N, C-alpha and C positions, 0 to 999 in steps of 0.2 A: 269624586268624578269617575264615571265608568270608563272602561276601555273603549267602548263605542263613542263616547263623548270626546275622548282624547283623539280618537281616529278622525272624527268629523272636523275637529279643530285643525288637526294636521293637514287634512285634505283641503280645508278652506284656505289655510296659509299657502299651501303649494299652488292652489289655483290663483290666489292673488299675486304670487310671485311670477307665475306664468304669464298672467295678463300684463303685469308691469314690464316683463321682458319683451313681450310682443310690442307694447307701446314704445319701449326704448329702441327696439330694432327698427320700428317704423320711423321714429324721429331721426335715427342715424341715417337710414336710407334717404329720407327727405332732405337731410342736410347735405349728403353727398351729391344728390341730384341737383340741389340748389347751387352748390359750388360749381358743378359741371355746366349748368345752364349759364351761370355768371361768366365762366371762362369763355364759353362759346360766344356770348354777346360781346365780350371785351375784344375778341379777335376778329369779329366780323367787320368787313369794310363799313365805313360810316353810313353809306346809302342803304346797305343791306340791313344794318341794325335798325335804321330808322323805319324800315318797311315792316318790321315785326308787328303782327296784328294781335298776337297773344302775349299776355304778361307771363312772367316766370312762374307765378303760382298756378296759372291756368295750364301751362305746359306740364308742370309737375303733377297736377291733378289728373291729367290725361295719361301720363306715363305710369303713375302709381296704379291706375285702374287695371292695367294689363291688357287693355283692349287694343293696344298698338302692336301686339305680337301675333304672328302666324307661326304655327309649329312647323318643323321640318316635314312631318308627314303631310300636312296641308299643302306645303309648297311642292312636294313630290307629286301630289295629285294634280296640281296645276300644270306641272311640267308634262306629266303623262297625257293629260287631256288637251294640251296645247291651248289652254284657256285664254281666249282673246280679251277677257275682262281684267286680266292681270298682267302687269309688267314687272319683271324682276331686275333690280338694279344692283350690280356688283360695284361696290365703292372702293375696292382695293386698287392697287397700282395696275397699270397696263401690263407690266411684266408678270405679275401674279395672275392676272386674268388670263393671259395667253397660256400660262402653265397649266391651269385647270380652272373650270368655272361651271356653274350650274347651267345646263343647256337652256337656251332661249333667253339668257340674261343679257343685259346691255351694260357695258362698262362705262361708268362715270366715276373716275377717281375722286375721292373726297376733296382733294385739293382743287378740283374743277367744278365742285358742286354749285358755286355761285356764278359760273360762267353763263352769261345771258343766253348763249346758244342752247343751253340745256333746259331753259325755262319751259318751252312748249312740251318737252318730254316729261318733266317733273310735275308741272302744274296741270294735272289731269283731274277732271271732275267725274268722269264716267268710268275711269280705269283705276284699279287699285295698284299702287306703287309699293313694292316690297323691297326694302334695302337689306343687303347682307354684306358682311365682311368676314374676316377669319373668326371673330368672336362677336360679342354684342356691343362693345363700347363705341367704336367708330360708327357703326350703323345707328346706334342710339343718338349719337351726335347729329348724324345726317337727318334723322327723323325730327330731332328738335329744331334744326334750322328750317327745314321745309315746312314743317307744321306751324312753326312760329311765324313764318312768312305768309301763312294762309293757304298753303297748298293742301287741299283736302285729299282724303283717301290714301294717306301715307302710313306705311307699316314697316315692321322689322321682322325678319326671320329669326326667331329665337334660337340663340346658340351659334348662329353663323355657320360657316363652312366646317368648322370643327365638329359641330353637332350633326351636320349633314353626313360627314364621314362616319361618325359613330353610329348614327341611326340607320342611314340608308345603305352605306357601303359595307359596313362590317357586321351589322346585326344578323343574327340567325335564330330560327325557332327550332327547338328540339323537344323531344318527347313523343309519346304515342298518340296523344290527343291534342288537337288544335281546334279551338272554337271557330265558328264562321267569321267572327269579328277579327280574330288573330290571323286567320287565313287571308282575309281581304287586306289587312294591314301589311302582311308580308308580301303579297302580290304587288301591292302599290309600291313598296320599297324596291322590290326586285325589278320591276319595270323601269323605275327611275334610275336604278343602278345600271341597267343595261344601256339606257340612253346616255347617261353620264359617261360611261366607259367608251361608248362608240364615238361620241363627239370629241372627247379629250384624247382619244387614241389617234386622231387624224394627224398626218404630218404637218409640221409647222407651216409649210407653204399653203396647204389646203385650209389650215386653221385661219391664216391671215386673210385668205380670200373669203372664207365663211364670215369672219368677223367684220370685214370691210363691207360685204354685201348686207350684213345685218344692220350696220350703222346707216348705210345708204337707204335701206328700206325704212328704218326708223325715221330718218330725216324727211323722206317723202311723206310718211304718215303725219309728221308734224308740220308739214307745209313748207319745209326748208328747201325743197327742190321741185322743179317742174318736170 
């Protein structure tokens, strides 16, 4: 057997091992997601669990595809453009929301997600709903619940507020040459950073008025007030 033959066999074995590892990782991820979905369904109120329109395997198929995510850069662009086709939902506690939040977001704590008062806001067919928390887990659970209940156009900001700080607030470009694409990306982040800083630098009293006004506006848009 030649050296080249042995090399081909070695490469073939390594490729098989790599493929097996990918399949194993996918199975592990699938199992973890399945357990997570099961836990969510177990703790939902009876009437909410009964209204689930998608089965667990259908939800898993949607989540594994990755189509449920928007990147932080995409959300930053929505914020900069004040995009009216998108609503950003902060699912952290009210205290965390008041401390800092993505400008334009509406606070619906995860514990209040199934409150009927929020259904008109969450069940939007023409508007994209993007959830975010500090990380991914709670936002993923929120997405699972509303998507399972048939609320369309629901998404998650990948990485949550932690990734927002890392990408938007702290990232910098250095070097002598910056490509047009890099420059556009940096300007997008810089503008979002300025808006974030301005809104979250307001005194608590002004923040409270701002958030209350935003809730009232949202309620009127949803038909909750005359």
